[in-house]
mmCIF file of the N, C-alpha and C atoms, coordinates in Angstrom:
data_MODEL
# 
_entry.id   MODEL 
# 
loop_
_atom_site.group_PDB 
_atom_site.id 
_atom_site.type_symbol 
_atom_site.label_atom_id 
_atom_site.label_alt_id 
_atom_site.label_comp_id 
_atom_site.label_asym_id 
_atom_site.label_entity_id 
_atom_site.label_seq_id 
_atom_site.pdbx_PDB_ins_code 
_atom_site.Cartn_x 
_atom_site.Cartn_y 
_atom_site.Cartn_z 
_atom_site.occupancy 
_atom_site.B_iso_or_equiv 
_atom_site.pdbx_formal_charge 
_atom_site.auth_seq_id 
_atom_site.auth_comp_id 
_atom_site.auth_asym_id 
_atom_site.auth_atom_id 
_atom_site.pdbx_PDB_model_num 
ATOM 1   N N  . MET A 1 1  ? -0.093  -14.114 4.703   1.00 0.00 ? 1  MET A N  1 
ATOM 2   C CA . MET A 1 1  ? -1.065  -13.302 3.322   1.00 0.00 ? 1  MET A CA 1 
ATOM 3   C C  . MET A 1 1  ? 0.293   -12.903 2.336   1.00 0.00 ? 1  MET A C  1 
ATOM 4   N N  . ASN A 1 2  ? 0.237   -13.365 1.321   1.00 0.00 ? 2  ASN A N  1 
ATOM 5   C CA . ASN A 1 2  ? 1.539   -12.776 0.169   1.00 0.00 ? 2  ASN A CA 1 
ATOM 6   C C  . ASN A 1 2  ? 1.010   -11.790 -0.849  1.00 0.00 ? 2  ASN A C  1 
ATOM 7   N N  . ILE A 1 3  ? 1.792   -10.759 -1.013  1.00 0.00 ? 3  ILE A N  1 
ATOM 8   C CA . ILE A 1 3  ? 1.291   -9.587  -1.877  1.00 0.00 ? 3  ILE A CA 1 
ATOM 9   C C  . ILE A 1 3  ? 2.556   -9.439  -2.537  1.00 0.00 ? 3  ILE A C  1 
ATOM 10  N N  . VAL A 1 4  ? 2.323   -8.680  -3.922  1.00 0.00 ? 4  VAL A N  1 
ATOM 11  C CA . VAL A 1 4  ? 3.555   -8.127  -4.613  1.00 0.00 ? 4  VAL A CA 1 
ATOM 12  C C  . VAL A 1 4  ? 3.365   -6.220  -4.133  1.00 0.00 ? 4  VAL A C  1 
ATOM 13  N N  . LEU A 1 5  ? 4.389   -5.962  -3.417  1.00 0.00 ? 5  LEU A N  1 
ATOM 14  C CA . LEU A 1 5  ? 4.648   -4.755  -3.108  1.00 0.00 ? 5  LEU A CA 1 
ATOM 15  C C  . LEU A 1 5  ? 5.665   -4.318  -3.752  1.00 0.00 ? 5  LEU A C  1 
ATOM 16  N N  . ASN A 1 6  ? 5.263   -3.150  -4.696  1.00 0.00 ? 6  ASN A N  1 
ATOM 17  C CA . ASN A 1 6  ? 6.135   -2.373  -5.627  1.00 0.00 ? 6  ASN A CA 1 
ATOM 18  C C  . ASN A 1 6  ? 7.256   -3.500  -6.606  1.00 0.00 ? 6  ASN A C  1 
ATOM 19  N N  . GLY A 1 7  ? 6.402   -4.445  -7.109  1.00 0.00 ? 7  GLY A N  1 
ATOM 20  C CA . GLY A 1 7  ? 7.128   -5.323  -7.881  1.00 0.00 ? 7  GLY A CA 1 
ATOM 21  C C  . GLY A 1 7  ? 7.927   -6.687  -7.069  1.00 0.00 ? 7  GLY A C  1 
ATOM 22  N N  . GLU A 1 8  ? 7.721   -6.553  -5.819  1.00 0.00 ? 8  GLU A N  1 
ATOM 23  C CA . GLU A 1 8  ? 8.742   -7.778  -4.769  1.00 0.00 ? 8  GLU A CA 1 
ATOM 24  C C  . GLU A 1 8  ? 7.268   -8.464  -4.182  1.00 0.00 ? 8  GLU A C  1 
ATOM 25  N N  . PRO A 1 9  ? 7.739   -9.523  -4.088  1.00 0.00 ? 9  PRO A N  1 
ATOM 26  C CA . PRO A 1 9  ? 7.114   -10.564 -3.084  1.00 0.00 ? 9  PRO A CA 1 
ATOM 27  C C  . PRO A 1 9  ? 7.002   -10.078 -1.741  1.00 0.00 ? 9  PRO A C  1 
ATOM 28  N N  . LYS A 1 10 ? 5.902   -10.025 -1.040  1.00 0.00 ? 10 LYS A N  1 
ATOM 29  C CA . LYS A 1 10 ? 6.289   -9.955  0.694   1.00 0.00 ? 10 LYS A CA 1 
ATOM 30  C C  . LYS A 1 10 ? 5.116   -10.790 1.234   1.00 0.00 ? 10 LYS A C  1 
ATOM 31  N N  . ASP A 1 11 ? 5.395   -11.098 2.498   1.00 0.00 ? 11 ASP A N  1 
ATOM 32  C CA . ASP A 1 11 ? 4.830   -12.162 3.177   1.00 0.00 ? 11 ASP A CA 1 
ATOM 33  C C  . ASP A 1 11 ? 4.418   -11.668 4.387   1.00 0.00 ? 11 ASP A C  1 
ATOM 34  N N  . PHE A 1 12 ? 3.244   -11.430 4.792   1.00 0.00 ? 12 PHE A N  1 
ATOM 35  C CA . PHE A 1 12 ? 2.556   -10.760 6.298   1.00 0.00 ? 12 PHE A CA 1 
ATOM 36  C C  . PHE A 1 12 ? 1.923   -11.698 7.092   1.00 0.00 ? 12 PHE A C  1 
ATOM 37  N N  . GLU A 1 13 ? 2.086   -11.746 8.092   1.00 0.00 ? 13 GLU A N  1 
ATOM 38  C CA . GLU A 1 13 ? 1.397   -12.739 9.042   1.00 0.00 ? 13 GLU A CA 1 
ATOM 39  C C  . GLU A 1 13 ? -0.034  -12.793 8.919   1.00 0.00 ? 13 GLU A C  1 
ATOM 40  N N  . THR A 1 14 ? -0.708  -11.766 8.829   1.00 0.00 ? 14 THR A N  1 
ATOM 41  C CA . THR A 1 14 ? -2.148  -11.462 9.081   1.00 0.00 ? 14 THR A CA 1 
ATOM 42  C C  . THR A 1 14 ? -2.459  -10.538 7.621   1.00 0.00 ? 14 THR A C  1 
ATOM 43  N N  . THR A 1 15 ? -3.846  -10.468 7.518   1.00 0.00 ? 15 THR A N  1 
ATOM 44  C CA . THR A 1 15 ? -4.557  -9.527  6.512   1.00 0.00 ? 15 THR A CA 1 
ATOM 45  C C  . THR A 1 15 ? -4.263  -7.884  7.271   1.00 0.00 ? 15 THR A C  1 
ATOM 46  N N  . LEU A 1 16 ? -4.117  -7.280  6.000   1.00 0.00 ? 16 LEU A N  1 
ATOM 47  C CA . LEU A 1 16 ? -3.732  -5.826  6.604   1.00 0.00 ? 16 LEU A CA 1 
ATOM 48  C C  . LEU A 1 16 ? -4.588  -4.904  5.576   1.00 0.00 ? 16 LEU A C  1 
ATOM 49  N N  . SER A 1 17 ? -5.219  -3.691  6.447   1.00 0.00 ? 17 SER A N  1 
ATOM 50  C CA . SER A 1 17 ? -5.771  -2.644  5.203   1.00 0.00 ? 17 SER A CA 1 
ATOM 51  C C  . SER A 1 17 ? -4.219  -1.929  4.662   1.00 0.00 ? 17 SER A C  1 
ATOM 52  N N  . LEU A 1 18 ? -4.669  -1.055  3.929   1.00 0.00 ? 18 LEU A N  1 
ATOM 53  C CA . LEU A 1 18 ? -3.632  -0.382  2.946   1.00 0.00 ? 18 LEU A CA 1 
ATOM 54  C C  . LEU A 1 18 ? -3.155  0.529   4.295   1.00 0.00 ? 18 LEU A C  1 
ATOM 55  N N  . GLN A 1 19 ? -3.689  1.215   5.081   1.00 0.00 ? 19 GLN A N  1 
ATOM 56  C CA . GLN A 1 19 ? -3.226  2.047   5.831   1.00 0.00 ? 19 GLN A CA 1 
ATOM 57  C C  . GLN A 1 19 ? -2.323  1.262   6.971   1.00 0.00 ? 19 GLN A C  1 
ATOM 58  N N  . GLN A 1 20 ? -2.758  0.172   7.169   1.00 0.00 ? 20 GLN A N  1 
ATOM 59  C CA . GLN A 1 20 ? -2.028  -0.837  8.199   1.00 0.00 ? 20 GLN A CA 1 
ATOM 60  C C  . GLN A 1 20 ? -0.591  -0.871  7.706   1.00 0.00 ? 20 GLN A C  1 
ATOM 61  N N  . LEU A 1 21 ? -0.639  -1.434  6.327   1.00 0.00 ? 21 LEU A N  1 
ATOM 62  C CA . LEU A 1 21 ? 0.312   -1.800  5.522   1.00 0.00 ? 21 LEU A CA 1 
ATOM 63  C C  . LEU A 1 21 ? 1.666   -0.883  5.495   1.00 0.00 ? 21 LEU A C  1 
ATOM 64  N N  . LEU A 1 22 ? 0.969   0.887   5.309   1.00 0.00 ? 22 LEU A N  1 
ATOM 65  C CA . LEU A 1 22 ? 1.894   1.960   5.082   1.00 0.00 ? 22 LEU A CA 1 
ATOM 66  C C  . LEU A 1 22 ? 2.430   2.259   6.935   1.00 0.00 ? 22 LEU A C  1 
ATOM 67  N N  . ASP A 1 23 ? 1.764   1.809   7.651   1.00 0.00 ? 23 ASP A N  1 
ATOM 68  C CA . ASP A 1 23 ? 1.891   1.963   9.093   1.00 0.00 ? 23 ASP A CA 1 
ATOM 69  C C  . ASP A 1 23 ? 3.276   0.983   9.174   1.00 0.00 ? 23 ASP A C  1 
ATOM 70  N N  . GLN A 1 24 ? 3.235   -0.025  9.030   1.00 0.00 ? 24 GLN A N  1 
ATOM 71  C CA . GLN A 1 24 ? 4.180   -1.536  9.347   1.00 0.00 ? 24 GLN A CA 1 
ATOM 72  C C  . GLN A 1 24 ? 5.485   -0.506  8.422   1.00 0.00 ? 24 GLN A C  1 
ATOM 73  N N  . LEU A 1 25 ? 5.091   -0.176  7.315   1.00 0.00 ? 25 LEU A N  1 
ATOM 74  C CA . LEU A 1 25 ? 6.308   0.025   6.451   1.00 0.00 ? 25 LEU A CA 1 
ATOM 75  C C  . LEU A 1 25 ? 7.053   1.476   7.162   1.00 0.00 ? 25 LEU A C  1 
ATOM 76  N N  . GLN A 1 26 ? 6.293   2.138   7.843   1.00 0.00 ? 26 GLN A N  1 
ATOM 77  C CA . GLN A 1 26 ? 6.422   3.517   8.531   1.00 0.00 ? 26 GLN A CA 1 
ATOM 78  C C  . GLN A 1 26 ? 6.731   4.695   7.517   1.00 0.00 ? 26 GLN A C  1 
ATOM 79  N N  . ILE A 1 27 ? 5.354   4.686   6.794   1.00 0.00 ? 27 ILE A N  1 
ATOM 80  C CA . ILE A 1 27 ? 5.572   5.408   5.541   1.00 0.00 ? 27 ILE A CA 1 
ATOM 81  C C  . ILE A 1 27 ? 4.192   6.488   5.768   1.00 0.00 ? 27 ILE A C  1 
ATOM 82  N N  . PRO A 1 28 ? 4.359   7.757   5.812   1.00 0.00 ? 28 PRO A N  1 
ATOM 83  C CA . PRO A 1 28 ? 3.362   8.836   6.345   1.00 0.00 ? 28 PRO A CA 1 
ATOM 84  C C  . PRO A 1 28 ? 2.395   8.796   5.114   1.00 0.00 ? 28 PRO A C  1 
ATOM 85  N N  . ALA A 1 29 ? 1.107   8.312   5.136   1.00 0.00 ? 29 ALA A N  1 
ATOM 86  C CA . ALA A 1 29 ? -0.025  8.193   4.239   1.00 0.00 ? 29 ALA A CA 1 
ATOM 87  C C  . ALA A 1 29 ? 0.076   9.675   3.373   1.00 0.00 ? 29 ALA A C  1 
ATOM 88  N N  . GLY A 1 30 ? 0.463   10.604  4.145   1.00 0.00 ? 30 GLY A N  1 
ATOM 89  C CA . GLY A 1 30 ? 0.167   12.044  3.296   1.00 0.00 ? 30 GLY A CA 1 
ATOM 90  C C  . GLY A 1 30 ? 0.869   12.432  2.318   1.00 0.00 ? 30 GLY A C  1 
ATOM 91  N N  . ARG A 1 31 ? 2.097   11.612  2.140   1.00 0.00 ? 31 ARG A N  1 
ATOM 92  C CA . ARG A 1 31 ? 3.240   11.774  1.174   1.00 0.00 ? 31 ARG A CA 1 
ATOM 93  C C  . ARG A 1 31 ? 3.270   10.689  -0.137  1.00 0.00 ? 31 ARG A C  1 
ATOM 94  N N  . VAL A 1 32 ? 2.196   9.811   -0.082  1.00 0.00 ? 32 VAL A N  1 
ATOM 95  C CA . VAL A 1 32 ? 2.142   9.116   -1.135  1.00 0.00 ? 32 VAL A CA 1 
ATOM 96  C C  . VAL A 1 32 ? 1.066   8.774   -1.834  1.00 0.00 ? 32 VAL A C  1 
ATOM 97  N N  . ALA A 1 33 ? 0.982   8.150   -2.950  1.00 0.00 ? 33 ALA A N  1 
ATOM 98  C CA . ALA A 1 33 ? -0.189  7.422   -3.840  1.00 0.00 ? 33 ALA A CA 1 
ATOM 99  C C  . ALA A 1 33 ? -0.109  6.124   -3.513  1.00 0.00 ? 33 ALA A C  1 
ATOM 100 N N  . CYS A 1 34 ? -1.429  5.282   -3.450  1.00 0.00 ? 34 CYS A N  1 
ATOM 101 C CA . CYS A 1 34 ? -1.272  4.126   -3.578  1.00 0.00 ? 34 CYS A CA 1 
ATOM 102 C C  . CYS A 1 34 ? -2.364  3.529   -4.876  1.00 0.00 ? 34 CYS A C  1 
ATOM 103 N N  . GLU A 1 35 ? -1.646  2.539   -5.129  1.00 0.00 ? 35 GLU A N  1 
ATOM 104 C CA . GLU A 1 35 ? -2.618  1.764   -6.191  1.00 0.00 ? 35 GLU A CA 1 
ATOM 105 C C  . GLU A 1 35 ? -2.786  0.235   -5.718  1.00 0.00 ? 35 GLU A C  1 
ATOM 106 N N  . VAL A 1 36 ? -4.092  -0.484  -5.856  1.00 0.00 ? 36 VAL A N  1 
ATOM 107 C CA . VAL A 1 36 ? -4.084  -1.775  -5.617  1.00 0.00 ? 36 VAL A CA 1 
ATOM 108 C C  . VAL A 1 36 ? -4.693  -2.466  -6.758  1.00 0.00 ? 36 VAL A C  1 
ATOM 109 N N  . ASN A 1 37 ? -4.116  -3.354  -7.189  1.00 0.00 ? 37 ASN A N  1 
ATOM 110 C CA . ASN A 1 37 ? -4.558  -4.217  -8.809  1.00 0.00 ? 37 ASN A CA 1 
ATOM 111 C C  . ASN A 1 37 ? -4.507  -3.335  -9.853  1.00 0.00 ? 37 ASN A C  1 
ATOM 112 N N  . LEU A 1 38 ? -3.724  -2.147  -9.883  1.00 0.00 ? 38 LEU A N  1 
ATOM 113 C CA . LEU A 1 38 ? -4.002  -1.168  -11.150 1.00 0.00 ? 38 LEU A CA 1 
ATOM 114 C C  . LEU A 1 38 ? -5.090  -0.284  -10.523 1.00 0.00 ? 38 LEU A C  1 
ATOM 115 N N  . LYS A 1 39 ? -5.718  -0.029  -9.635  1.00 0.00 ? 39 LYS A N  1 
ATOM 116 C CA . LYS A 1 39 ? -6.655  0.912   -9.072  1.00 0.00 ? 39 LYS A CA 1 
ATOM 117 C C  . LYS A 1 39 ? -6.323  1.827   -8.101  1.00 0.00 ? 39 LYS A C  1 
ATOM 118 N N  . ILE A 1 40 ? -6.170  3.117   -8.506  1.00 0.00 ? 40 ILE A N  1 
ATOM 119 C CA . ILE A 1 40 ? -5.627  3.919   -7.574  1.00 0.00 ? 40 ILE A CA 1 
ATOM 120 C C  . ILE A 1 40 ? -6.422  3.933   -6.331  1.00 0.00 ? 40 ILE A C  1 
ATOM 121 N N  . ILE A 1 41 ? -6.216  4.381   -5.100  1.00 0.00 ? 41 ILE A N  1 
ATOM 122 C CA . ILE A 1 41 ? -6.928  4.501   -3.884  1.00 0.00 ? 41 ILE A CA 1 
ATOM 123 C C  . ILE A 1 41 ? -6.927  5.595   -3.417  1.00 0.00 ? 41 ILE A C  1 
ATOM 124 N N  . LYS A 1 42 ? -8.194  6.433   -2.911  1.00 0.00 ? 42 LYS A N  1 
ATOM 125 C CA . LYS A 1 42 ? -8.276  7.557   -2.398  1.00 0.00 ? 42 LYS A CA 1 
ATOM 126 C C  . LYS A 1 42 ? -7.401  7.845   -1.053  1.00 0.00 ? 42 LYS A C  1 
ATOM 127 N N  . ARG A 1 43 ? -7.008  8.296   -0.483  1.00 0.00 ? 43 ARG A N  1 
ATOM 128 C CA . ARG A 1 43 ? -5.964  8.451   0.844   1.00 0.00 ? 43 ARG A CA 1 
ATOM 129 C C  . ARG A 1 43 ? -7.471  8.042   1.765   1.00 0.00 ? 43 ARG A C  1 
ATOM 130 N N  . ALA A 1 44 ? -8.571  8.799   1.839   1.00 0.00 ? 44 ALA A N  1 
ATOM 131 C CA . ALA A 1 44 ? -9.627  8.299   2.612   1.00 0.00 ? 44 ALA A CA 1 
ATOM 132 C C  . ALA A 1 44 ? -10.131 6.993   2.955   1.00 0.00 ? 44 ALA A C  1 
ATOM 133 N N  . LEU A 1 45 ? -9.784  6.254   1.702   1.00 0.00 ? 45 LEU A N  1 
ATOM 134 C CA . LEU A 1 45 ? -10.361 5.101   1.809   1.00 0.00 ? 45 LEU A CA 1 
ATOM 135 C C  . LEU A 1 45 ? -8.921  3.864   2.321   1.00 0.00 ? 45 LEU A C  1 
ATOM 136 N N  . TYR A 1 46 ? -7.756  4.487   2.754   1.00 0.00 ? 46 TYR A N  1 
ATOM 137 C CA . TYR A 1 46 ? -6.816  3.255   3.089   1.00 0.00 ? 46 TYR A CA 1 
ATOM 138 C C  . TYR A 1 46 ? -7.249  2.796   4.205   1.00 0.00 ? 46 TYR A C  1 
ATOM 139 N N  . PRO A 1 47 ? -7.452  3.169   5.339   1.00 0.00 ? 47 PRO A N  1 
ATOM 140 C CA . PRO A 1 47 ? -8.109  2.534   6.423   1.00 0.00 ? 47 PRO A CA 1 
ATOM 141 C C  . PRO A 1 47 ? -9.001  1.004   6.091   1.00 0.00 ? 47 PRO A C  1 
ATOM 142 N N  . GLY A 1 48 ? -9.896  1.476   5.241   1.00 0.00 ? 48 GLY A N  1 
ATOM 143 C CA . GLY A 1 48 ? -10.633 0.348   4.941   1.00 0.00 ? 48 GLY A CA 1 
ATOM 144 C C  . GLY A 1 48 ? -10.777 -0.345  3.831   1.00 0.00 ? 48 GLY A C  1 
ATOM 145 N N  . THR A 1 49 ? -9.301  -0.318  3.250   1.00 0.00 ? 49 THR A N  1 
ATOM 146 C CA . THR A 1 49 ? -9.151  -1.057  2.177   1.00 0.00 ? 49 THR A CA 1 
ATOM 147 C C  . THR A 1 49 ? -8.276  -2.262  2.598   1.00 0.00 ? 49 THR A C  1 
ATOM 148 N N  . LEU A 1 50 ? -8.942  -3.272  2.715   1.00 0.00 ? 50 LEU A N  1 
ATOM 149 C CA . LEU A 1 50 ? -8.460  -4.549  2.923   1.00 0.00 ? 50 LEU A CA 1 
ATOM 150 C C  . LEU A 1 50 ? -7.931  -5.084  1.776   1.00 0.00 ? 50 LEU A C  1 
ATOM 151 N N  . LEU A 1 51 ? -6.206  -5.602  2.121   1.00 0.00 ? 51 LEU A N  1 
ATOM 152 C CA . LEU A 1 51 ? -5.664  -6.227  1.181   1.00 0.00 ? 51 LEU A CA 1 
ATOM 153 C C  . LEU A 1 51 ? -6.051  -7.771  1.152   1.00 0.00 ? 51 LEU A C  1 
ATOM 154 N N  . LYS A 1 52 ? -5.846  -8.262  -0.196  1.00 0.00 ? 52 LYS A N  1 
ATOM 155 C CA . LYS A 1 52 ? -6.124  -9.829  -0.250  1.00 0.00 ? 52 LYS A CA 1 
ATOM 156 C C  . LYS A 1 52 ? -4.730  -10.479 -0.325  1.00 0.00 ? 52 LYS A C  1 
ATOM 157 N N  . GLU A 1 53 ? -4.829  -11.815 -0.217  1.00 0.00 ? 53 GLU A N  1 
ATOM 158 C CA . GLU A 1 53 ? -3.986  -12.911 -0.847  1.00 0.00 ? 53 GLU A CA 1 
ATOM 159 C C  . GLU A 1 53 ? -3.435  -12.788 -2.128  1.00 0.00 ? 53 GLU A C  1 
ATOM 160 N N  . GLY A 1 54 ? -2.535  -12.347 -2.690  1.00 0.00 ? 54 GLY A N  1 
ATOM 161 C CA . GLY A 1 54 ? -1.786  -12.026 -4.407  1.00 0.00 ? 54 GLY A CA 1 
ATOM 162 C C  . GLY A 1 54 ? -2.330  -10.705 -4.635  1.00 0.00 ? 54 GLY A C  1 
ATOM 163 N N  . ASP A 1 55 ? -2.967  -9.956  -3.963  1.00 0.00 ? 55 ASP A N  1 
ATOM 164 C CA . ASP A 1 55 ? -2.788  -8.059  -4.489  1.00 0.00 ? 55 ASP A CA 1 
ATOM 165 C C  . ASP A 1 55 ? -1.540  -7.839  -4.943  1.00 0.00 ? 55 ASP A C  1 
ATOM 166 N N  . THR A 1 56 ? -1.764  -6.843  -5.704  1.00 0.00 ? 56 THR A N  1 
ATOM 167 C CA . THR A 1 56 ? -0.425  -6.224  -6.118  1.00 0.00 ? 56 THR A CA 1 
ATOM 168 C C  . THR A 1 56 ? -0.584  -4.593  -5.852  1.00 0.00 ? 56 THR A C  1 
ATOM 169 N N  . VAL A 1 57 ? 0.519   -3.958  -5.035  1.00 0.00 ? 57 VAL A N  1 
ATOM 170 C CA . VAL A 1 57 ? 0.318   -2.962  -4.232  1.00 0.00 ? 57 VAL A CA 1 
ATOM 171 C C  . VAL A 1 57 ? 1.623   -2.015  -5.023  1.00 0.00 ? 57 VAL A C  1 
ATOM 172 N N  . GLU A 1 58 ? 1.213   -0.602  -5.326  1.00 0.00 ? 58 GLU A N  1 
ATOM 173 C CA . GLU A 1 58 ? 2.343   0.010   -5.641  1.00 0.00 ? 58 GLU A CA 1 
ATOM 174 C C  . GLU A 1 58 ? 2.325   1.289   -4.828  1.00 0.00 ? 58 GLU A C  1 
ATOM 175 N N  . ILE A 1 59 ? 3.301   1.573   -4.158  1.00 0.00 ? 59 ILE A N  1 
ATOM 176 C CA . ILE A 1 59 ? 3.278   2.678   -3.239  1.00 0.00 ? 59 ILE A CA 1 
ATOM 177 C C  . ILE A 1 59 ? 4.418   3.886   -4.049  1.00 0.00 ? 59 ILE A C  1 
ATOM 178 N N  . ILE A 1 60 ? 3.788   4.968   -4.531  1.00 0.00 ? 60 ILE A N  1 
ATOM 179 C CA . ILE A 1 60 ? 4.244   5.972   -4.810  1.00 0.00 ? 60 ILE A CA 1 
ATOM 180 C C  . ILE A 1 60 ? 4.774   7.059   -4.031  1.00 0.00 ? 60 ILE A C  1 
ATOM 181 N N  . GLN A 1 61 ? 5.936   7.604   -3.739  1.00 0.00 ? 61 GLN A N  1 
ATOM 182 C CA . GLN A 1 61 ? 6.079   8.609   -2.916  1.00 0.00 ? 61 GLN A CA 1 
ATOM 183 C C  . GLN A 1 61 ? 6.262   9.677   -3.541  1.00 0.00 ? 61 GLN A C  1 
ATOM 184 N N  . ALA A 1 62 ? 5.838   11.064  -3.212  1.00 0.00 ? 62 ALA A N  1 
ATOM 185 C CA . ALA A 1 62 ? 6.178   12.277  -3.802  1.00 0.00 ? 62 ALA A CA 1 
ATOM 186 C C  . ALA A 1 62 ? 7.431   12.821  -3.331  1.00 0.00 ? 62 ALA A C  1 
ATOM 187 N N  . ILE A 1 63 ? 8.310   13.216  -4.399  1.00 0.00 ? 63 ILE A N  1 
ATOM 188 C CA . ILE A 1 63 ? 9.533   13.755  -4.047  1.00 0.00 ? 63 ILE A CA 1 
ATOM 189 C C  . ILE A 1 63 ? 9.967   15.187  -4.566  1.00 0.00 ? 63 ILE A C  1 
ATOM 190 N N  . GLY A 1 64 ? 9.991   16.295  -3.873  1.00 0.00 ? 64 GLY A N  1 
ATOM 191 C CA . GLY A 1 64 ? 10.058  17.621  -4.489  1.00 0.00 ? 64 GLY A CA 1 
ATOM 192 C C  . GLY A 1 64 ? 11.518  17.667  -4.611  1.00 0.00 ? 64 GLY A C  1 
ATOM 193 N N  . GLY A 1 65 ? 11.710  18.716  -5.737  1.00 0.00 ? 65 GLY A N  1 
ATOM 194 C CA . GLY A 1 65 ? 13.270  19.258  -5.994  1.00 0.00 ? 65 GLY A CA 1 
ATOM 195 C C  . GLY A 1 65 ? 12.717  20.302  -6.888  1.00 0.00 ? 65 GLY A C  1 
ATOM 196 N N  . GLY A 1 66 ? 13.961  20.895  -7.537  1.00 0.00 ? 66 GLY A N  1 
ATOM 197 C CA . GLY A 1 66 ? 14.273  21.967  -8.213  1.00 0.00 ? 66 GLY A CA 1 
ATOM 198 C C  . GLY A 1 66 ? 15.387  21.766  -9.347  1.00 0.00 ? 66 GLY A C  1 
# 
């Protein structure tokens, strides 16, 4: 499956949910916001949001500072 992840083409061997993608990338879901095809996905829906061939995914990580 090919997707565009944060502007870069990425290839995965199998279909993934948004949660599985985060797990593979070792990104904790609690610290990010995710957008699939320009639609923000609620964190509770990550496990049930299946990515499809050609999807565009943006993962935005919150960074604190002062």
